[in-house]
N, C-alpha and C positions, 0 to 999 in steps of 0.2 A: 513396430512396436506393438503391446496391445493396447487394446482400445480403455480409455479411461472412461467411468461413471459420469464426468465431469462432461463431456461429447456426448449427441443426439446417433452419432454413427461412425465409425472410419471414416471414411470419407474427409468428413466436415473435422475431426481431427489433425488429421495430415493436413489439407486444407490451413488448417489451423496453425500447426505446428512449420509451412514451407513459408508463411506467412513470417512469424515469429523470424525466424530464421532471419529475412530479410530484413527486419529493424535491429537484429543486433548484431547489422553492419552500421549500425548508426554510434554505437560503442566507439570511438576513436581508439583504444587502450586494450592491450589482450587482455582477455579473461578465460578461462577455464568456465566446461560445464559440469556438472554431476548430477549423478542419483544418489540419495538416502532412503534405503528402502524402511520404512515404516507398517506401525499396523494397519492405516489406512491407505495403504499402496505408497507411489514411487513418490518420495520431492527431487524434483528442476530444482536445479540451485547454478547459478551465474556467480562465478567468483573470481575479486578481479587486489590485485594490490599482494603484500610481504604474509606469510602467514606468521609470523613472528609478531607483527605489531599488532594492537586493539583489535579484535572484531565487531564488526558495523552491521549489524544483519538488519536490513530491507522487506520491506513487507510493500507489494502497490497495490494501485487498484483496479475493482471489473473493468472484467475485460482485455486488458492491455497487457498482461502480463509485466517482467524483472527489463523489459524491454524498455518499458517508458522511464525510466532510470537513463537512461544514452545521456543526459547533458551531465552526470550529478556523481558519476564513477569512475570518470573519471578525474576527475577533484577526490574526490573521497579516499578511491585506491592508492591517495599520496601517503596518504593521512594513517590509513587502515586500514586491515584486513577486510574487504565487503565480501557477504554472500545477499546476495538478491536470491528471496527465495521465492519461485512459484506457488499460489494459494495454490492448494490439492482438491478446491473445493467449485472453484473460478473456472474458467479460463484459460491454462496454463499449459506454459512443458509438461508439467507432473501430471501422476496418473492416476486417477480415486478411484479405488477397489471395494471400499466401505463405507459404505453412508455416514457420516457425522451426524448423530442427531441432537446432540447439546452442545451449546459452546465451552463446556468443558475436556469434551470428544476434541476442539480447536483447538484448545487452550491443550492437549496428550497429541494430539500431531505435533505443531511445531519446537514443540518439547525433544519427540523424538528425532523432529528435522534438526534440534538444539547438538542433542546425546550422538548424534550419526555424525554430526559435522567436526566433536572433538572438541565441543565449546564448552563452555563452564560458564561464567558469566558474561552478559553483553554489553552492547551498546544497542536500543531496538530503536529502530525509526517505519512509520506504517502511513501510511497515503490512502485517506478514503475508507475503504475495505477491508485495507491492510491496516490502516488506524486501529480499524474498531476490531480489528485483529490482532495484534501490537498490545493496546490494553485491557483486552481480554485474555492475555499470555503475561499479560506483570503481573494482575488482579493475582490469578491465579500460583503464578509461581514467583516472586516479588523479589526472590532471592539471586534472580541468576540474570537480576535486571538492573544494569547498573545506571541508566540512562534513557529514561523512556525519551521521545520523539513525536509528537503524533500532528498531521498532516491534511487539513481537512479531514477528520475521523466521523465517517455519518456514525448514529445513531449509539452515539456517546455522550456527546452533551446535550444535543438537541436533534430531537426526530424529523425524520426526512420530508420532504414535500408529497401532501399526493401528487401533487403536477410534474413532479420527479418521472415517475411511474408509466403516466400517457406519454411522457419523453425519449422512453425503451419501447411503446409502443407503436411509435411510431418513426424512431428509427431504425424496430422491426418487418415495419412495412413498407418503410424508401433508405434502405441504406445509403443514399445519399452523404457528404461531403456533408453540405451542410445541417441532416440531419444529425450526425453527429457529433457536431461542432454545438449545435442544443443542445443536446442531449449533456454534453458537460459542461457545459455553460464557457464553454470559446465564444471569443470571438474579438477581448476587449482591439484597440485599436494598438494598447505597446502590445500584442499576442502576435509572435510568429507564426504563420497557418502548423498546424501539425504535420507532421510527415506521414508521405502518403500510405505507406506499409501501417504506422500504429493507427491509420484510421478506417485503413483492412481487416484489423483485425477489433474493434470494433465493431465490424458491421460482420464480421465471420460471426463472433462471437455469441453477440442477439438474436445468432438465427437459429444459430446452432448450439447452443448448450443446455441440455440436460434441464430433469427438471428435479436431475435430484439434489442438485443445489439450493442447500438450505439459506436463506435471509439472514444477514446477522438481528440477531436482539438484542431489543433495546436494553443497556447496559445500566443495573440499576444504582443507586448514589452509597448505597453500604461499601458495595466491590468497588467502585471506586476511590473509593477510603479507602481503602487497601492499597493504593497507590502512595510509598512515602521515600517511590527514588526521586530524585530530580526527574520533572516534565517541563517539557517542551513543550504547547499545543501553537501553532497558528493557523489562521484561516486568511482566508481569500477576499480581495476584498466584494468582490464578486460572485462572493460565495452565491451556486445556485440549489439544492437541494437541498437545504436548513437552514432554519434561522438565523444568523451570526449573533443577532444578539443573546436572545436563547441559552446558545452555547457558553458565549463570554460568561453569563452572571453563572451557570451549572458549573464549567470549568474553577470557578473562582469560591466556589461555594460549598466543593469536595476532594482539590486538591492542593493540597498541604503543600511543596514547597513548588509553585509552580512561574514558569514564565509563559506569559502568555501577548502573538503578537496577531496582529487586522495586519495583513500588508496589502501598503494601495497599489492599486495598477492588476490583481492578480485575481483567478479564479478558484476554481473548483481542483486543475491538477497546481499545484504550487510548484512541482518539483519542475519543470519545464516551462511555469508561466512565468516565472524570476528565477533563472536556475541560477546565476550570478549569488546573488543574492542569498538564496534559502540555501546553499554552499557553503558560504560563508559561515552564514547565521548560527546552522549544523555543529560546524563543526569549531563554534566560540564557542556554544554554549557543552560538546562532547569535552574541550578541553580545559573549561574551568572549573576548577580546584575549589571554590568558594561557593554556596548552593542563596541563590537571594532570587526576590521575587517580583518578578516587573508585568507591567502589562503597556504595551506598545504599538502605538500605532506606525507604522512603516511605510 
């Protein structure tokens, strides 16, 4: 496999790929992997489910790749055809060959990927930076997104804390399980330990990710107001990366068709922090035929 711009060396890329493949074994149902060629490189996609069912596209958080959806894909794959797309500008199995210079470049990359999967309109779900990617795409191509699910989206409704970047540096210098869990805000008594391979993916990523990757830019108010499709926004009660009260306030201000929840006992990685609830709640939102605007503290 050719080296992508998203890794410093071919050796670090290969090491990350090997660990990624270990994490794939956490997914308890049959999956297939494919590559989709785009103007920005090759998008790696994990596919699960009957392709005649409604398409659900998943966009992961930073550093962990699509295996982070391991508790969710088996459940959602029963009702939908799941496409877990590796972000091409992140540590993942996607191969970046042309740097994305603007948020619209990012949206174009995802649009080309969805086209390459022969999909028309999709349900779109993003976690953390994947939430930013999903919101950015939906604002650029709103007619292609049936419903939008944003789980702990960064740089979307509240700006990230400066302390977050200190945690990244600390993890890079001392890549221990403790520092990784501190970086992602993990550690509630209600949260089980993350699998070793997921922890290893984080450490390899932070130590070897290339500077070609762009930090997500703050999404402006007028852009978010383009999101006219039904939107589900979920935050963890113990969010570490940004202010939840500020995020809630802005989400209510700019999203016209909004369902919003703060999920008790959870941190940033909602999909693994409380997977059974997230699985059910996302499916309920997708399957609901009526638009409603609600605020829930679960």
